[in-house]
PAKE-19551 format. One record per residue (C-alpha): x, y, z. Coordinates in Angstrom, 2 decimals, padded with zeros to 5 digits. Layout:
BEGIN
{{X, Y, Z}}
...
***
This chain:
BEGIN
{{147.69, 155.02, 131.90}}
{{148.93, 154.71, 128.37}}
{{151.76, 152.35, 129.22}}
{{150.31, 149.39, 127.33}}
{{150.04, 151.41, 124.14}}
{{153.48, 152.88, 124.53}}
{{155.18, 149.50, 124.66}}
{{153.85, 148.02, 121.44}}
{{156.72, 146.46, 119.52}}
{{156.06, 145.02, 116.08}}
{{158.49, 142.52, 114.62}}
{{158.57, 142.86, 110.85}}
{{159.34, 139.74, 108.84}}
{{161.45, 139.49, 105.71}}
{{158.37, 139.78, 103.53}}
{{158.52, 143.55, 103.90}}
{{161.67, 143.35, 101.81}}
{{160.32, 140.81, 099.31}}
{{162.37, 142.30, 096.50}}
{{165.52, 141.17, 098.32}}
{{166.48, 137.69, 099.35}}
{{167.21, 138.39, 103.01}}
{{167.47, 135.35, 105.23}}
{{167.68, 135.65, 109.00}}
{{167.25, 139.43, 108.87}}
{{165.13, 140.99, 111.59}}
{{163.98, 144.41, 112.55}}
{{161.99, 145.99, 115.32}}
{{159.57, 148.68, 114.26}}
{{157.88, 150.96, 116.75}}
{{154.49, 152.60, 116.89}}
{{153.27, 155.96, 118.23}}
{{155.85, 158.17, 119.95}}
{{158.40, 155.35, 120.16}}
{{159.47, 155.94, 116.55}}
{{162.82, 157.50, 115.70}}
{{164.24, 156.43, 119.03}}
{{166.26, 153.27, 118.40}}
{{169.42, 155.11, 117.49}}
{{172.06, 154.59, 120.16}}
{{173.78, 152.11, 122.47}}
{{173.36, 148.93, 120.49}}
{{175.48, 145.82, 120.81}}
{{175.23, 142.17, 119.78}}
{{176.82, 138.97, 121.11}}
{{176.33, 135.20, 120.97}}
{{175.94, 132.87, 123.94}}
{{175.19, 129.15, 123.74}}
{{173.98, 129.29, 120.14}}
{{171.66, 132.22, 120.71}}
{{172.09, 135.85, 119.68}}
{{171.46, 138.73, 122.07}}
{{171.10, 142.44, 121.35}}
{{171.17, 145.27, 123.87}}
{{169.85, 148.69, 122.94}}
{{168.15, 151.78, 124.30}}
{{165.31, 153.93, 123.06}}
{{163.60, 157.10, 124.20}}
{{159.85, 156.93, 124.65}}
{{158.99, 160.60, 125.28}}
{{159.88, 163.58, 127.46}}
{{157.15, 163.20, 130.05}}
{{157.55, 162.27, 133.68}}
{{155.80, 159.37, 135.38}}
{{152.66, 161.51, 135.86}}
{{152.40, 162.25, 132.14}}
{{153.51, 165.89, 132.54}}
{{155.83, 167.27, 129.86}}
{{158.85, 168.41, 131.86}}
{{161.51, 168.12, 129.15}}
{{163.26, 165.33, 131.02}}
{{163.49, 162.12, 128.97}}
{{162.58, 159.92, 131.93}}
{{161.27, 157.11, 129.73}}
{{164.46, 155.98, 128.09}}
{{164.69, 152.22, 128.31}}
{{167.33, 149.57, 127.95}}
{{166.10, 146.38, 126.32}}
{{167.68, 142.95, 125.98}}
{{166.40, 140.79, 123.13}}
{{167.18, 137.11, 122.60}}
{{167.07, 135.31, 119.24}}
{{167.91, 131.81, 118.14}}
{{170.45, 131.54, 115.34}}
{{167.65, 130.70, 112.89}}
{{165.79, 133.89, 113.74}}
{{163.14, 132.95, 116.32}}
{{162.56, 135.58, 119.00}}
{{163.06, 134.03, 122.44}}
{{162.19, 136.99, 124.66}}
{{162.35, 140.77, 125.19}}
{{163.37, 142.16, 128.55}}
{{163.18, 145.82, 129.63}}
{{165.89, 146.61, 132.13}}
{{164.15, 149.53, 133.82}}
{{160.58, 150.66, 134.56}}
{{159.18, 153.48, 132.47}}
{{159.72, 156.07, 135.21}}
{{163.47, 155.88, 134.73}}
{{165.91, 157.10, 132.14}}
{{168.62, 154.60, 131.34}}
{{171.20, 153.95, 128.69}}
{{173.15, 150.73, 128.56}}
{{176.75, 150.80, 127.48}}
{{178.83, 147.83, 128.63}}
{{178.37, 144.14, 129.45}}
{{180.08, 140.87, 130.27}}
{{178.89, 137.30, 130.79}}
{{179.40, 135.48, 134.10}}
{{178.27, 131.88, 133.89}}
{{174.74, 131.99, 132.47}}
{{174.24, 135.61, 133.50}}
{{174.66, 138.85, 131.62}}
{{176.07, 141.65, 133.76}}
{{175.40, 145.04, 132.18}}
{{175.90, 148.62, 133.29}}
{{174.87, 152.07, 132.17}}
{{173.67, 155.46, 133.39}}
{{170.26, 156.12, 134.87}}
{{168.32, 159.23, 135.87}}
{{165.07, 159.17, 137.83}}
{{163.55, 162.63, 138.38}}
{{160.38, 161.39, 140.10}}
{{161.37, 158.17, 141.83}}
{{164.13, 155.61, 141.72}}
{{164.93, 152.54, 139.68}}
{{165.67, 149.21, 141.30}}
{{167.23, 149.08, 144.76}}
{{170.17, 151.18, 145.91}}
{{173.35, 149.33, 146.69}}
{{174.48, 152.05, 149.10}}
{{172.46, 154.83, 150.74}}
{{168.69, 155.09, 150.80}}
{{166.97, 156.77, 147.85}}
{{166.04, 160.36, 148.63}}
{{162.38, 161.41, 148.43}}
{{161.20, 163.40, 145.43}}
{{163.54, 164.88, 142.86}}
{{167.22, 164.51, 143.59}}
{{168.77, 167.47, 141.79}}
{{172.24, 166.86, 143.17}}
{{172.57, 163.32, 141.88}}
{{170.97, 163.22, 138.45}}
{{172.99, 160.48, 136.82}}
{{173.77, 157.26, 138.61}}
{{175.05, 153.86, 137.57}}
{{172.68, 150.95, 137.24}}
{{173.93, 147.36, 137.13}}
{{171.73, 144.49, 136.05}}
{{172.17, 140.74, 136.28}}
{{170.05, 138.82, 133.79}}
{{169.79, 135.05, 133.46}}
{{170.21, 134.64, 129.70}}
{{168.04, 131.53, 129.63}}
{{165.09, 132.53, 131.82}}
{{165.41, 136.35, 131.43}}
{{165.01, 136.78, 135.20}}
{{166.86, 139.87, 136.37}}
{{168.14, 141.74, 139.39}}
{{169.12, 145.40, 139.41}}
{{170.97, 147.75, 141.74}}
{{171.90, 151.43, 141.49}}
{{175.14, 153.00, 142.68}}
{{175.21, 156.72, 143.42}}
{{178.22, 158.92, 144.13}}
{{178.98, 162.53, 143.31}}
{{176.77, 164.76, 141.19}}
{{176.82, 162.67, 138.01}}
{{178.41, 159.31, 137.29}}
{{179.16, 157.74, 133.93}}
{{180.45, 154.19, 133.52}}
{{182.88, 153.84, 130.62}}
{{184.04, 150.22, 130.97}}
{{183.14, 146.87, 132.47}}
{{185.69, 144.08, 133.00}}
{{185.32, 140.57, 134.34}}
{{187.88, 140.03, 137.11}}
{{186.72, 136.49, 137.86}}
{{183.53, 134.44, 137.69}}
{{182.50, 136.11, 140.96}}
{{183.50, 139.75, 140.52}}
{{183.29, 142.55, 137.97}}
{{185.09, 145.88, 137.68}}
{{183.40, 149.06, 136.44}}
{{185.32, 152.18, 135.42}}
{{183.29, 155.19, 136.59}}
{{183.79, 158.86, 135.76}}
{{182.44, 161.25, 138.43}}
{{181.58, 164.60, 136.89}}
{{181.49, 166.47, 140.20}}
{{185.24, 166.23, 140.87}}
{{186.49, 164.76, 137.58}}
{{187.74, 161.60, 139.26}}
{{188.00, 158.07, 137.90}}
{{186.73, 155.48, 140.35}}
{{186.91, 151.71, 140.16}}
{{183.81, 149.91, 141.40}}
{{184.18, 146.23, 142.24}}
{{180.86, 144.41, 142.50}}
{{180.32, 140.74, 143.20}}
{{178.28, 138.52, 140.89}}
{{175.23, 138.62, 143.17}}
{{175.22, 142.46, 143.10}}
{{175.10, 142.70, 146.89}}
{{178.64, 143.81, 147.72}}
{{180.56, 146.82, 146.42}}
{{183.94, 148.43, 146.98}}
{{185.22, 151.71, 145.54}}
{{188.80, 152.75, 144.71}}
{{189.91, 156.10, 143.28}}
{{192.22, 155.50, 140.31}}
{{192.66, 159.11, 139.15}}
{{191.88, 162.15, 141.27}}
{{191.11, 164.43, 138.33}}
{{190.90, 163.89, 134.58}}
{{192.89, 166.54, 132.66}}
{{190.91, 169.45, 131.24}}
{{189.18, 168.70, 127.89}}
{{189.79, 164.94, 128.24}}
{{187.26, 162.14, 128.67}}
{{187.80, 158.49, 129.66}}
{{186.76, 156.00, 126.98}}
{{188.49, 152.70, 127.83}}
{{189.83, 150.74, 130.79}}
{{191.65, 147.42, 130.50}}
{{192.42, 145.22, 133.51}}
{{195.48, 143.03, 133.05}}
{{196.74, 140.54, 135.62}}
{{198.60, 143.24, 137.55}}
{{197.82, 146.63, 136.01}}
{{195.09, 149.01, 134.86}}
{{195.37, 150.70, 131.46}}
{{193.27, 153.86, 131.16}}
{{192.64, 155.67, 127.85}}
{{191.66, 159.35, 127.82}}
{{190.92, 161.30, 124.65}}
{{190.39, 164.96, 123.79}}
{{188.57, 166.14, 120.69}}
{{189.63, 169.76, 121.37}}
{{193.31, 168.91, 121.75}}
{{193.20, 166.19, 119.07}}
{{195.05, 163.86, 121.40}}
{{194.89, 160.48, 123.14}}
{{196.50, 159.76, 126.47}}
{{197.22, 156.30, 127.97}}
{{197.85, 155.97, 131.71}}
{{199.21, 152.74, 133.23}}
{{198.51, 152.11, 136.92}}
{{199.50, 149.33, 139.31}}
{{196.80, 147.35, 141.10}}
{{196.99, 149.70, 144.11}}
{{196.39, 152.75, 141.89}}
{{200.00, 153.96, 141.68}}
{{200.77, 155.59, 138.33}}
{{203.46, 153.65, 136.43}}
{{203.74, 155.42, 133.09}}
{{201.88, 157.47, 130.49}}
{{201.94, 157.65, 126.69}}
{{200.60, 160.46, 124.51}}
{{199.55, 160.35, 120.87}}
{{198.64, 163.34, 118.63}}
{{195.36, 161.89, 117.41}}
{{191.93, 160.94, 118.74}}
{{191.08, 157.25, 119.21}}
{{187.40, 156.61, 118.50}}
{{187.27, 152.90, 119.34}}
{{189.74, 150.35, 120.73}}
{{189.73, 146.64, 121.58}}
{{192.12, 143.95, 122.74}}
{{193.86, 141.63, 120.25}}
{{194.93, 138.01, 120.61}}
{{198.60, 138.96, 121.12}}
{{197.65, 141.16, 124.13}}
{{198.04, 144.27, 122.01}}
{{195.31, 146.66, 120.88}}
{{193.61, 147.59, 117.62}}
{{192.16, 151.11, 117.45}}
{{190.34, 153.43, 115.07}}
{{191.94, 156.82, 114.65}}
{{189.67, 159.78, 113.95}}
{{189.80, 160.60, 110.25}}
{{187.60, 162.11, 107.55}}
{{184.09, 160.74, 107.08}}
{{185.09, 158.70, 104.04}}
{{188.16, 157.06, 105.54}}
{{188.89, 154.69, 108.38}}
{{192.38, 154.58, 109.84}}
{{193.37, 151.57, 111.95}}
{{196.32, 151.59, 114.32}}
{{197.80, 148.40, 115.75}}
{{199.57, 148.71, 119.12}}
{{201.64, 146.02, 120.76}}
{{201.24, 145.22, 124.46}}
{{203.62, 148.09, 125.33}}
{{201.65, 150.63, 123.23}}
{{204.25, 150.80, 120.49}}
{{202.65, 151.36, 117.08}}
{{203.19, 148.29, 114.90}}
{{201.36, 149.59, 111.84}}
{{198.71, 152.01, 110.68}}
{{196.55, 151.70, 107.57}}
{{193.91, 153.94, 105.97}}
{{190.90, 152.38, 104.22}}
{{188.47, 154.09, 101.88}}
{{185.40, 152.93, 103.83}}
{{183.11, 154.68, 106.31}}
{{183.40, 152.38, 109.32}}
{{184.54, 154.19, 112.46}}
{{182.21, 152.98, 115.23}}
{{183.90, 149.72, 116.23}}
{{186.82, 147.45, 115.44}}
{{187.27, 143.81, 116.48}}
{{189.79, 141.14, 115.64}}
{{188.38, 138.07, 113.89}}
{{189.28, 134.45, 114.54}}
{{191.53, 134.35, 111.47}}
{{193.55, 137.36, 112.65}}
{{191.91, 140.00, 110.46}}
{{189.55, 142.77, 111.63}}
{{185.91, 143.80, 111.21}}
{{184.90, 147.47, 111.31}}
{{181.54, 149.14, 110.94}}
{{179.37, 152.24, 110.68}}
{{177.72, 153.11, 107.35}}
{{179.94, 150.37, 105.93}}
{{180.55, 146.89, 107.31}}
{{183.98, 145.68, 106.26}}
{{186.63, 143.07, 106.90}}
{{190.22, 144.28, 106.56}}
{{193.81, 143.25, 107.18}}
{{196.81, 145.46, 107.79}}
{{197.29, 145.95, 104.05}}
{{193.88, 146.35, 102.46}}
{{190.10, 145.87, 102.51}}
{{189.19, 142.19, 102.12}}
{{185.51, 142.97, 101.51}}
{{183.03, 145.74, 102.38}}
{{179.26, 146.26, 102.19}}
{{176.64, 148.97, 102.46}}
{{173.15, 147.63, 102.96}}
{{169.58, 148.55, 101.98}}
{{170.20, 151.49, 099.68}}
{{169.77, 152.10, 095.98}}
{{173.17, 151.71, 094.33}}
{{174.41, 150.60, 097.73}}
{{174.47, 154.21, 098.94}}
{{171.14, 155.48, 100.31}}
{{169.16, 155.43, 102.53}}
{{171.80, 155.15, 105.24}}
{{172.08, 152.11, 107.40}}
{{174.30, 152.34, 110.49}}
{{176.12, 149.29, 111.88}}
{{176.71, 149.83, 115.60}}
{{178.21, 146.44, 116.42}}
{{178.97, 143.04, 114.89}}
{{180.14, 139.67, 116.13}}
{{181.39, 136.46, 114.55}}
{{178.91, 133.63, 115.02}}
{{179.58, 129.99, 115.79}}
{{178.26, 128.86, 112.40}}
{{180.84, 130.86, 110.45}}
{{179.15, 134.15, 109.63}}
{{178.44, 137.48, 111.30}}
{{175.59, 139.02, 113.25}}
{{175.16, 142.79, 112.99}}
{{173.02, 145.22, 114.91}}
{{172.30, 148.76, 113.83}}
{{169.76, 151.45, 113.07}}
{{167.70, 152.00, 109.92}}
{{164.66, 154.30, 109.56}}
{{163.55, 154.07, 113.23}}
{{164.24, 150.34, 113.32}}
{{166.74, 148.36, 115.30}}
{{168.03, 145.64, 113.01}}
{{169.65, 142.33, 113.74}}
{{171.15, 140.97, 110.54}}
{{172.75, 137.63, 109.83}}
{{175.30, 137.46, 107.01}}
{{177.57, 134.86, 105.50}}
{{181.31, 134.83, 106.16}}
{{181.85, 137.56, 103.55}}
{{179.17, 139.89, 104.88}}
{{176.54, 139.12, 102.23}}
{{172.83, 139.12, 103.01}}
{{172.36, 135.48, 102.20}}
{{173.23, 132.66, 104.50}}
{{175.01, 129.31, 104.21}}
{{174.93, 127.35, 107.44}}
{{178.28, 125.75, 106.61}}
{{180.01, 128.88, 105.32}}
{{183.47, 129.01, 106.92}}
{{185.79, 131.93, 107.26}}
{{188.07, 132.58, 104.32}}
{{191.61, 131.90, 105.49}}
{{194.56, 133.63, 103.88}}
{{196.42, 130.36, 103.43}}
{{193.63, 128.87, 101.31}}
{{193.55, 131.55, 098.61}}
{{194.02, 130.08, 095.15}}
{{194.79, 131.75, 091.86}}
{{191.82, 132.96, 089.84}}
{{191.36, 135.35, 086.97}}
{{188.04, 136.94, 086.02}}
{{188.05, 138.63, 082.62}}
{{187.09, 140.94, 081.15}}
{{186.50, 143.07, 084.25}}
{{184.46, 145.22, 083.81}}
{{182.41, 142.92, 081.56}}
{{179.35, 143.37, 079.38}}
{{177.78, 140.28, 077.78}}
{{180.08, 137.53, 079.02}}
{{182.57, 136.89, 081.81}}
{{185.14, 134.10, 082.09}}
{{186.66, 132.68, 085.26}}
{{189.98, 130.90, 084.96}}
{{190.71, 128.68, 087.96}}
{{194.11, 127.25, 088.90}}
{{194.75, 124.46, 091.40}}
{{191.18, 124.12, 092.63}}
{{189.73, 120.82, 093.86}}
{{187.17, 119.20, 091.58}}
{{184.33, 119.60, 091.77}}
{{184.25, 123.20, 092.87}}
{{181.37, 125.64, 092.81}}
{{181.03, 129.24, 091.74}}
{{178.40, 131.55, 093.19}}
{{177.57, 135.05, 091.95}}
{{175.76, 137.47, 094.29}}
{{174.57, 141.02, 093.68}}
{{175.02, 143.83, 096.20}}
{{171.55, 143.27, 097.67}}
{{172.53, 139.76, 098.71}}
{{170.60, 138.00, 095.95}}
{{172.18, 134.83, 094.56}}
{{172.35, 135.21, 090.76}}
{{173.64, 131.72, 090.10}}
{{175.33, 128.86, 091.94}}
{{176.90, 126.31, 089.59}}
{{179.31, 123.40, 089.61}}
{{182.70, 123.97, 087.97}}
{{184.48, 120.88, 086.66}}
{{187.01, 122.53, 084.33}}
{{189.62, 125.20, 084.88}}
{{187.69, 127.54, 082.59}}
{{184.16, 128.67, 083.45}}
{{182.37, 131.00, 081.03}}
{{178.87, 132.44, 081.51}}
{{176.56, 134.68, 079.50}}
{{175.65, 137.88, 081.38}}
{{173.40, 139.73, 078.95}}
{{170.44, 139.41, 081.35}}
{{172.33, 140.88, 084.31}}
{{171.71, 144.44, 085.37}}
{{174.66, 146.81, 085.46}}
{{176.40, 146.95, 088.80}}
{{178.89, 145.30, 091.14}}
{{178.77, 141.54, 091.84}}
{{180.63, 139.32, 094.31}}
{{181.83, 135.88, 093.29}}
{{182.77, 132.92, 095.51}}
{{184.76, 129.83, 094.60}}
{{184.19, 127.05, 097.13}}
{{184.31, 123.26, 097.35}}
{{181.46, 122.61, 099.76}}
{{183.75, 122.70, 102.80}}
{{185.55, 126.00, 102.51}}
{{185.61, 129.16, 100.44}}
{{188.84, 129.34, 098.44}}
{{188.41, 132.71, 096.80}}
{{186.08, 135.69, 096.73}}
{{186.23, 138.87, 094.69}}
{{184.25, 141.55, 092.88}}
{{183.42, 142.03, 089.20}}
{{181.58, 144.88, 087.48}}
{{178.86, 144.67, 084.81}}
{{178.73, 147.72, 082.51}}
***
């Protein structure tokens, strides 16, 4: 068996990028036929001062006997745990190598991660079936099933069950109903129905409720939200360029529906019980739409950044978005944006699949770059250097500052108004390297820039407790 060789995972340290001052930046490289496979289903979250990433990769297209049958039965889901300072705590494969699995959704119950995704096992079965006995041999009628795993985030011990119904099943949401029960939205390809699966925290009891008998032609379910009394289902159609919201009561009775003439790519809940969504646009633009709790559009804004994979509200009420660009925005404009790893901040491409705010004030990002899965730690403005005490920049702390000339050549002057003394000014290039970090005691700070390379730089004005202002200047 070649299993041992196939599971070699090499963790590359920051020294591979010695020309850049990355701190707390990690990547997983792969060897042999595992390369070029870490390119989908990645997410990142924080729990009790540790970071966790979930991702999937395809090993090969051979079955458990090593015969090339064209079925990618060695697709794995892997949970990785890191401390906030970068130490790797553990790696945990969710499924044995005879199974094909892709993780999509998760929630935390107590100390346990509950995750779900699709699984296909052409030669045998994964885990233990929650209902029905596994059939012998190849099960052509039920190719895709739902797997659910429960993982203790401290010890990495896990339990797994598989639910099978219809010809093919695809989970598209996971909601925590209570500390003892979860709800999974499941699309059954065989009859086009939407089914709600309620599973207890021990994964040993399941109930099934049909929410929608048949999804409309050309539509696919992408989101399910469970409120105190209702279910909100989102269906989208790329062919019809449309999005369709259905509101159901707890017993499955349809209450109302709302149609929009655009495709929603990603959506998440906001603090005011509304929703923030990404509307499908051109590859160079991101268009956010803010809905209130009744699905009325409050505002929509287009941004000249490529960041259409996810959107999340931040603690200060703004939003982070990501794809080839990682950006923080408000309803009016881009606050800051970054592209990582490329010459001139453009190539080679780096994809941000997910990001989360961390308890120490910055962000953790996971993504894909040249066959690597990357976990990146940034400061509160998305830069690839890290200050442990870097807080979020609040709108009510912004002070007046003028940087001139801008663009500049041999010298740049910062004029500060109403800043506490002493304050500090930090200049960072687009690779995350700190150019200088100096104390400012007067309202005028002037610095010689003849030694700086041409390009874009980010400046920060801070007082040791909070960042008061950040902006960009250009050296010509």
